[in-house]
N, C-alpha and C positions, 0 to 999 in steps of 0.2 A: 886787554889780552895779557898784560903783565901781571895783573892781579890773579887771573886764572892760572897762570903758570906757577905762581907762588903757592896758591891753594892746592894745586895738584902735587907740588913738591912736598908740602906738609903732609898730605894724605899718604903719599908713598912712604914717607919717613915713618909715619905711625904704623903702617902695615909691616915694614921691616922690623921695627922694634917689637911688635906683637909676635912676629914669626920667630924672633930670637928669644924673647923673654918668656913667653907662655910655656914652651916646652921645658925650660929650665925650672920655672915655678911649679909646673905640673909634676915634674920628676921629683922635685924636693918634697912636695906634699905627699906624693905616693910613697916615697921612702919613709916619711914620717908617719905613715899609716892613716893619712887624712882622706885620700881618695884612691881609687884603683882597685878596690875589692869588688866582689860580685855585685851586679846591679840588682837593687831592690826598688820596685816601683812603689811610690807613696801616692795613694788616692785619697784626696781630702773630701770629707763629708762635714761641711761646716754650716752653722746657722740653722734657722728653721727649715725643716724638711718639707719642701713643696714640690719642686721639679728636680728629679734626680737623673735626668737624661745624661748630663755630663759625667756623673759618677758611674753610671752603668756603662757608658761608652768607654771610659778609662779602664774599668775593671776588665771588660771583655778584650780590649786591645792589648792590655798588659798580659792577660792570660795567654794570648796567642803569640806574643813577642818572644822569640827565642833568646834574646839577650837578657830578658828579665827572668831572674831565677826564683823570685818570690814577691809577694805583694803585702804591703802594709796599708790597711784602711785606717786613716787618721780621722777619728770622730771627735768633733767638738760642736755638739748640737744639743739644744734643750728639748728637741723633739719636733713634732709637726704632724702632718696628715698621715693617716694610717696606711693608705695604699702605697705611697712612695717608700715608706719605711719597710713595708713588706717586700717591695720590689728589690731593695738592696739586700735584705735578708735572704731572699730566694736566690739572687745572683751569687752572693757569697757562698751559700750552701752548695750551689752547683759548681762554681769555679774552683773551690778549694780542693776538689778532686783532681784538678788539672795542675794547680800550683798552690802551695801553702799561702793562706791569707791570715795574717795576724792583725788584730785590731789594737790600735794604740789610742786610748782615750785621753783627751785633753782635759781642760778645766771642767767641762760638763759633757756627759754622754747619757742623758736621761730620757726616759719615755721612748719616743720614736728613735732617738739616738741609740738607746740601749737595744731596742728591738732590732735595728739594723745590724747590730754588733754580734748578736747571739749565735749566728751560724759559723763564726770564724773558727779557724784551726785552734788558735789561742787568743786570749784577751788580756791585755796589760792596761794598767791605769796607774795613777798616782794615789798615795794615801788620802789626799784631799780632794780627789776627783768627785764631783757630784754626779751620781748615777741613780739607778733605780727608777722611781716614779712609774711603776708598772700599773697603768690604769688608762682609762679612756674618758674623755670629757666632750660634752656637746653643749654649746651655749647658743641660745637663740634670743636676740634682743626682741623686746615687745614694745611697739609704738602705739598701742591702743589709747592709753591715757592722753598722750601728746596729740594724737590724731583727733580725738574727741574735742580737745580744747581749741584746736584751730579749724574744726569743722571738716575734717577730711575723712572719707570713708573708702574702703576698698571693696569692690565688687568682684567676687570670685566665681568663676565657672569652672567646674572640674568634672572629671570622668570617673572618679572613685572616691570612696570615703576618706582614704588616707593620702590622696594626691596632694593636698595642701597642708600636710603636717608641718608645723612650724610657721604657719601663717602669722606674720608679725603684727597684724592688725586686728587680732581677736585673741581671746583667751584659749589656752590649750585644753582640750577635753581630757578626761581621765583615760579614755581609750587610747588617745594619741600619746599621752605621757607613758603609758604602759608599753606601747609599741616601741617608742624610742628607748626606753629603759631596757627592754628586751634586746634591742639591736646593739646597744652599748655593751650589754652583758655578753653577747655572742662574740663581739670583737675582743673584749677583755679575755674571754676564754682562749681565743686564738693567740693573744699576746702571751698568756701564761704557758700555753703549749709550746710556743716558740722558745721561750726561756728554758722550759723543761727539756725539750728535745735538743736544743743547742748546747746546753751546759750539763746535761745528764743529771738533772735534779728532779726528784719526783714532783708531780704537779701539786700534791697535797702540801709539800714543803714550800713550793713557790707561792702558793696562795697565802701562806702565813705572812709574807712581806709584800704581797701584790695588792696593796691597798692605796697605791698612789704616793706613798712616802718616798722622799729623797733618801738615798743611801750613800754614805760617804765611802770612799775607796777602801779604807781598811776594813770596814764592815762588809763591803761587797766581796772582798777576798775570803773572809770568814764564811760567808754564805755560799760561796762557790760560783758567784756571778762572774768573777774574773779569776784568772790564774795566778797573777803575780803583779808586782810593781815594776815600772820601767818606763823609759821615754821612747821616742820614735826609733832611736838607734838600737835600743834593747829589743824593740819589736822586730826590727829588721834582722838582727842577729838570730833571734828566735825563729823567724820565718825561714832563714837560710838553713838553720839547724834542722828544721822540720823537712827541708828539701834535701837533707843529707849532705849539706855543705858546711864544713867546719872552717872558721876563720883562724888565721894565725893570731898570736897574742897582740901584735902591733898592727893588725889589719882591720880596717873598717869597711863596711859595705858602702858601695856607691849608691846614694839615694837619688832616684829619678822621680821628680814630682810630675805626675802624669796629667793632672788637671789643675794648672796654675791659676793664679789670681786673674780676675777679669780686669781688662783695662778700663779707662774712664769712659770711652765710647760705649763699650758693652754694658757697663753699669747704667749709663744714662738711658740706653735703649730698653734695658730690662725694667728700669723704674717706670719709663713711659708706658710700657706694655702692661705692667701691673696696675697702674692708675686707670688706664682705659678699661681694664677688665672689671673694675668695681661697678661700672654703670651698665653692665649687660642686662637686657630685659629678661624678666622672669618668664620665659616661654615654656619651661618644663617643670615649673613649680618652685617654691621657695628654696633657697640655697641652705642646705643643712650639711655641715661637714663634721665628721667624726675626727677628733684629733687625739693624738697620743701624748698630749701634754696639757 
């Protein structure tokens, strides 16, 4: 019982100290221009683009939040699957009419990361940011030789000539290759159109550098892919300016990180889910995924 009273007394002491100290520190920081400015939401798009549910959820929530004056989409991604990249692009295109959305590119915002950025109100990067990589890639492993060596064969029953395009246990036919190349070309055209529409660059001009090459930040600015150089705070200030809010010289925006880092348990569950997904049976045909990196 005595130990419980000592523990309770310590806890109450900590609460009292926090109640006294935090307002003082907060006031000092606000006076120094560190916090207290208009709130800007920062939505992170990091790593390979696969599932963007949390990104979309954060964008829509912050667009509705009256306390959020503008949004920064912080992109640090080498790309990923086409459809999720398109989802973010379309969400930004739609929501920027509600509140300004400025993209802040990190070390890399290439391919799908670039695609997702192109509808923003403005785009900032660093001179050394790796971006560009406007292209589509499709890779299909082929196990025919290995299967022949170990005496394994695959029996395929299908309902259409192209139902098993990408069958990993036989050679690809010329017709199948042409079909896949045409599909990749169509997606590439959509990528080029997104860059053209989002940045106001003629499609003919975009095609000149839409061959999959990486483009460094200072080149991206010259090409019109980005507007200027700056970090996340510069992006927040620009977003507020686009919303008609001008900061004082000593004032900084208050950054609210809308979709924070996952905790250890979430990461473990996510990893477990992805590992399980590798072994799904092929009930609808071979898995072929178009990727924007």
